[in-house]
C-alpha positions in Angstrom: -19.8 -7.4 -29.8 -18.8 -10.9 -28.5 -16.6 -11.0 -25.5 -13.7 -13.3 -24.8 -14.8 -15.8 -22.2 -12.5 -15.7 -19.1 -12.2 -16.8 -15.5 -10.8 -14.8 -12.6 -9.8 -16.2 -9.2 -11.1 -14.2 -6.3 -8.9 -14.1 -3.1 -8.6 -12.3 0.2 -5.2 -11.5 1.6 -5.4 -12.7 5.2 -2.7 -13.3 7.7 0.0 -13.2 5.2 -1.5 -15.5 2.6 -4.2 -15.5 -0.1 -7.4 -17.2 0.8 -9.3 -18.4 -2.2 -12.9 -17.2 -2.0 -14.3 -18.2 -5.4 -14.3 -17.6 -9.2 -15.7 -14.8 -11.3 -16.5 -15.8 -14.9 -17.5 -14.0 -18.1 -19.3 -15.6 -21.0 -19.0 -14.7 -24.7 -22.3 -12.8 -24.3 -20.8 -10.6 -21.5 -22.7 -12.3 -18.7 -20.7 -12.5 -15.4 -21.2 -14.7 -12.4 -19.5 -15.1 -9.0 -19.4 -18.6 -7.6 -18.2 -19.0 -4.0 -15.6 -21.7 -3.4 -17.0 -24.7 -1.5 -14.0 -24.8 0.9 -14.5 -21.1 1.7 -18.3 -21.6 2.1 -17.8 -24.3 4.7 -14.9 -22.7 6.6 -16.4 -21.3 9.9 -13.2 -19.3 10.3 -13.3 -17.7 6.9 -12.2 -14.1 6.5 -15.1 -11.7 5.7 -15.5 -10.8 2.0 -18.6 -8.6 2.4 -20.7 -7.6 5.4 -23.7 -7.9 3.1 -23.1 -11.6 3.0 -22.6 -12.0 6.7 -25.2 -12.9 9.3 -23.3 -12.6 12.6 -25.9 -14.5 14.7 -26.2 -17.5 12.2 -23.5 -19.4 10.5 -26.2 -21.2 8.4 -27.6 -17.8 7.4 -24.1 -16.6 6.3 -23.6 -19.8 4.2 -27.0 -19.2 2.6 -26.2 -15.6 1.8 -22.9 -16.6 0.3 -24.4 -19.4 -1.8 -27.4 -17.3 -3.0 -26.9 -16.5 -6.7 -29.3 -13.6 -7.2 -26.8 -10.8 -6.2 -23.8 -12.5 -7.7 -24.6 -12.2 -11.5 -24.2 -9.4 -14.1 -25.3 -9.0 -17.7 -24.2 -7.0 -20.7 -20.6 -6.6 -19.5 -21.5 -5.5 -16.0 -20.2 -7.1 -12.8 -22.2 -8.4 -9.9 -22.9 -5.3 -7.7 -20.3 -6.0 -5.0 -17.5 -6.3 -7.5 -18.7 -3.3 -9.5 -18.3 -1.4 -6.2 -14.6 -2.1 -6.2 -13.9 -0.2 -9.4 -12.6 3.3 -9.4 -14.7 6.3 -10.6 -14.1 9.8 -11.8 -10.5 10.8 -12.5 -8.9 7.4 -11.7 -11.4 5.6 -13.8 -10.5 7.8 -16.7 -6.8 7.3 -16.1 -7.2 3.5 -16.1 -9.2 3.6 -19.4 -6.5 5.8 -20.9 -3.9 3.2 -19.8 -5.9 0.4 -21.4 -6.0 2.2 -24.8 -8.7 2.1 -27.4 -11.1 -0.8 -27.4 -14.4 -2.3 -26.2 -13.7 -2.4 -22.4 -16.3 -3.6 -19.9 -16.3 -3.8 -16.1 -14.8 -7.3 -16.2 -11.9 -6.0 -18.2 -11.3 -3.2 -15.6 -11.4 -5.7 -12.8 -9.0 -7.9 -14.6 -6.5 -5.0 -15.1 -6.8 -3.8 -11.5 -6.4 -7.3 -10.0 -3.6 -6.4 -7.5 -4.7 -2.7 -7.1 -8.1 -3.1 -5.6 -9.4 -1.6 -2.3 -9.0 -3.6 0.9 -7.6 -7.1 0.8 -9.2 -8.3 -2.4 -6.8 -9.9 -5.0 -8.1 -10.9 -8.4 -6.0 -13.3 -10.5 -6.4 -14.5 -14.1 -7.1 -18.2 -14.4 -7.4 -18.2 -18.2 -5.6 -16.3 -20.9 -6.2 -12.6 -20.2 -8.6 -11.0 -22.8 -7.0 -8.5 -25.1 -9.9 -6.1 -24.2 -8.2 -5.6 -20.8 -5.3 -3.9 -22.7 -1.6 -4.7 -22.4 -0.9 -6.1 -18.9 2.1 -6.2 -16.7 2.1 -9.3 -14.5 3.8 -9.4 -11.1 4.0 -12.0 -8.3 1.6 -11.2 -5.5 1.0 -13.8 -2.8 2.3 -16.5 -5.1 0.1 -15.5 -8.1 0.9 -13.8 -11.4 -1.5 -11.0 -11.3 -1.8 -7.6 -13.2 -0.2 -4.6 -11.7 -0.9 -1.2 -13.2 1.1 2.0 -13.5 -1.4 3.3 -11.0 -0.5 0.8 -8.3 0.9 3.3 -5.8 -2.1 5.7 -6.2 -5.0 5.8 -3.8 -8.2 4.3 -5.0 -9.9 7.6 -4.1 -13.5 6.7 -5.1 -13.7 4.2 -2.3 -13.0 7.0 0.2 -15.5 9.3 -1.6 -18.2 6.7 -1.6 -17.7 6.1 2.2 -18.4 9.8 2.7 -21.5 9.7 0.3 -19.6 11.8 -2.3 -21.0 11.8 -5.8 -19.7 14.2 -8.4 -22.4 16.2 -10.2 -20.5 16.4 -13.4 -17.9 14.3 -15.3 -14.3 14.9 -14.3 -12.1 16.8 -16.7 -8.4 17.5 -16.9 -7.4 20.7 -15.0 -5.8 23.7 -16.7 -4.0 26.8 -15.6 -7.2 28.8 -16.2 -8.6 26.9 -13.2 -5.6 27.8 -11.1 -2.1 28.8 -12.4 -0.5 26.3 -10.0 -2.3 23.3 -11.6 -0.2 21.3 -14.0 -0.5 18.0 -15.8 -2.0 15.2 -13.8 -4.7 17.3 -12.0 -8.4 16.7 -12.6 -11.5 18.8 -11.8 -14.6 17.3 -10.3 -17.7 19.3 -9.4 -19.7 18.6 -6.3 -22.8 20.2 -4.7 -21.8 23.0 -2.2 -23.6 20.9 0.5 -20.8 18.4 0.2 -18.1 20.6 1.7 -17.9 18.8 5.0 -17.8 15.4 3.3 -15.0 16.7 0.9 -13.0 17.6 4.0 -13.3 14.1 5.3 -12.6 12.4 2.0 -9.4 14.2 0.8 -7.0 12.6 3.3 -6.1 9.9 0.8 -5.3 12.1 -2.2 -3.8 15.5 -2.9 -6.5 18.1 -3.4 -6.8 21.8 -4.2 -9.9 23.9 -4.1 -9.8 25.9 -7.3 -9.5 29.7 -7.4 -12.9 29.9 -9.0 -14.5 27.8 -6.3 -16.6 27.5 -4.2 -19.5 29.0 -6.1 -22.8 29.5 -4.4 -24.2 26.1 -5.5 -21.1 24.0 -6.3 -17.6 23.2 -5.2 -15.0 22.6 -7.9 -12.3 20.3 -6.5 -9.0 19.7 -8.2 -7.5 16.4 -7.4 -4.2 14.6 -8.2 -3.8 10.9 -7.5 -0.9 10.1 -5.2 
């Protein structure tokens, strides 16, 4: 299915202002590309967007990494890898899709929708008419830009914490029920992890409310109930 071509501005919130880093585009074929802003590229005092594009001992090396196109493109509705890594997974991903409603949503749509609710200091702003595939949007002023704010704005982007602790669910998240634990009500989700992940679960749950289910841990898996804050 053809996509609506669109352009997003990519900014970093730095010292009280939004620094323009570049643009992220999507074609009608679903191809995406990140192009670094020339002014950002040539600014030796630029805020760091990604350590993977930084060469501390060489400013020329950093500029070459930022300008290199090979790791800044995506096809078939996917984002370049660094931007895909900003998107939520698991329970929060499911909640965002539910908020978007029915439709043919791709990663570009999710990024568009979460423009002001992304990890770290990244701010994404629409620079063309927002595609309907991103769902109904609520725009708010952030750092001088009209940018999407979701109903999930105050909730922790938990997957970023989980990824930093090498946490990968071994099964798709599902809504919790009172059969998991009588205390679990609407808004809780169950994710299943290998039992070997226990120590990493303990380090990852500081940014969201969690509950080890009454049926867990089993010998091989831990069932973790989570509710986004």
